[in-house]
C-alpha angles and dihedrals in degrees: 000000000000123000119241097268095034089053089061096045106112090209090065108094116251129188094233138025112201117213118190145146116254093247088061095055094119092056092043092052091049092050091053091049091052094049097044092048086064095050099264116134118227137193116208132164135266092014095060100038106117116234112263094014126123108263097218093044091053092052094050092049092047092052090049091052099043122099096209131025115215116195123196097214114203140131087271092054091048089056095045118100093198093053089051091052092048094052090046089053093048091049092049089052089046094236115169108256129211113188114204102202114205100177141010099255108150115255122246116235090254093055091045089054097049095041098044091104099035134108116239141194124204113216101228144133105319135133115280093220093061097037098082092045092054094049091047090046092053092053095042093051091053092048098042103034115094091231093040092054090063116086111266094010117155119206132182106246107165085269119098109283107190145165094205137034093229096067120102119269109256096200133009122205136178112225126214084249091078092058092045093050091049091048092053091050097046095045086064117112096247115135091186091068089071092064118103112278094006093118088079088063095052093100092049093082134036118249123269126192129226115261095255099045108084094163092058093059107095109153120189115271115262093020119145143173123208111211121206106273116242117256106235097175093098090236116101088203087070092066089098089064099049091043092047094048090050090052092049090052090049089052090049091055091046089066090066105093093203091061129079104208122191108237124251100256093055095043094046092050087082095059111128093004126123098238128136124229095254093055092046092050091051093051092048095038094232132136098215138035128205116205136160149133139267129211116186125192112174107302093341120094133185116202124187115190132179132184118214128193105227094205096055102020089229123140108243096186142349135181142168121219128194111194146156112244089239086073096047096116093053089047092055090052091047094053093043090052092051093048095049091048090052089050091048089238123131123251097205124210092252090052091051090054094044094055091068098040113121095005134124140233091202109105094202092050091047091050092051090048092054089050087056092050089053089054089052086064092051133085117312104234140116097271093047092049092051090048090053091051091051096046097047090044089053090053090051092049091051090052113015089189093059100112096183090057089055089050090053092049092048093050093050093045091050092050091050091051092051099042114022113018119107123233095271094046102045099087092045092054092048089051090053091049092050093049092051093046093048089049090054091049093049090051096045114020091173095054108111095200090055091057091047092050092051089050093049092052094045096049097051105025101037107016090230094151101166094056092039090057092049091050092050091050090051092047091053091050091052098038109024092158097049107114093200092054090047092051096048095045092043095059091041094053092050093047092051095049106273101107100162094050091045097048090046090057092047092052092047088053091052091050086060096039106033097159097048113109091196090061091056089044091056090046087054090053091049093049091048092056089043085058092241094131100164091052089046089056090051091053090049090051089053090052090050090055086067095041114016092182097058101129094186092057092046091051093046090049086057091059088059092052088050092055089049090053094245096135097170093055091044092053093048092049095047102038094083119152091248112034132202120213087266089059094050091044090051095048094045088059097038094051090049091053089048088052092244094132097165091057091045092053091047092056092049092047091050090050093052091047092052100040109022116196092335089092095048092132092054090052088053089053092051095049091045090055091045090055093244096133097172095055092041091056092045091056090044088058090051091049091052094048097047091037106237110200089221091073089072086082094055094107096058106020112127092196090064094049095106087069098049095107094047113111092218092057091046091051092050091049090053092048091051088062098211113199114266 
């Protein structure tokens, strides 16, 4: 029996070392509980990291001392740099490896290489009573068997022992971890989970505890929220600067793969509210909170930052910086380095470099850029979008090498093309957006958001799906923790026929941005095109909890009711006083099915008057649902020639299904060259 400090010493031999990504902490904790209940000793971070020790050093020593290495293999683990380093270390020391696979995310070549000789367990539909015994049995056999006791030994255990990941699974078990993870999720204080079908959304947001249940709050290790820094200039008009600087720092920390950083929309939702750090941390499911203040005087800036542990309330670190704005990129790196050191995470060399990618040393350009970011947080309308275009373009003119300014301009130009441009202008605006996005990419090829912006422009404005997919894949590789990249790529993957990959990205985005109604709105869109209409309604309801007056979400919810055949609910959801195109589309179809043809025709006429040919694809959907095949195909041709961004959903759109057997539709689908 080890003493308290000895039990945490990584040099003391343990039976099992547990390797996991921070987003899988609930499953990892449950696996440790199951093993230790049966007398097997485990080492898991951060529980067994000794106070004052070097985090990385402790992990290396613990792997060296362990008899068996257990990997929680998931999409999160595949994206985690520290998990990759741990498995490489275990392989180099020839430790027997058991991979507990929690999903079917495809392995990277590196993981295939290191796991080619390992045993593995698929978490599947097995009895809970036998699950712990099987996991324990797998470990015990490796420890006790003569061959298993040798480094790298592989023994048949009733679990799949394999030399390649493409072989069939011999046995499938469900580990106690599944029950524990589900328990953590369903203990959360989320009334919306009680709604019909909402269980399918449970993994779309990280758990949060009720206010009076301290023991239920178990945020992932190395998880942090960056609150908007307080403007100390005495001029409220300077809020744009303090907010923008906070967001840039948040983005800097997001480049650190070891950190789970709450996204901007969720963190900034607490601005101006009387909430303490502990409550904020619970709502965002993070263990630490970074807050501070900004005082700007010309090109000089004073930043005070402090890092607070939400579980203890203690300050982990604080510092004041006086800098010239010409050194703002170096300052972001300096603060990010200090924060990660205080969290005992690792700011890797590639993360240090990525923080400064696409930035500027020009104070005037940086100031204009932050003005643009403040407009991003404003109302979404025509005037605001044009102002965003102008402000980001100004930043790019002041520093033509400022890649992030070109990204901002491209995003605003693309949004104007899709939402506000008239028929004659649409192509011109898309061309401007493409030029700006390509400029950003040329300036900063390693900037993830530049790749995502290029992809977003190509998919809607030019229907270049093959390159769009490649750009999204590259963006995800460069910025795996960027909620915006996850949201854009998630919807795109679903719309082009990869529902599981797309929905996985959308749910990962929500785990990072739990208080963002747009994230739930995009999840609703993804679920709609995955034909999971009841779940899509649940996601829309969640978005409406944040903004009950969101007409677009209400109208889109109506389309789901329509697909379920619930015409009364569809009509109620879509017949809002002010209607979006989704609302008019919905009602045009609903009224036709209710044999109210005059009302149906009126909705279509209003839609054409408001939007012209720019909604050609939606007219094809309406005529397809009306049974007017000839007109539906005519409008589909128009949508293809324009092109109308809506046609990007052709492959999976349930509203267009009545035309599936038509040769003209099949020809257009072939010509669109959707990725296989």
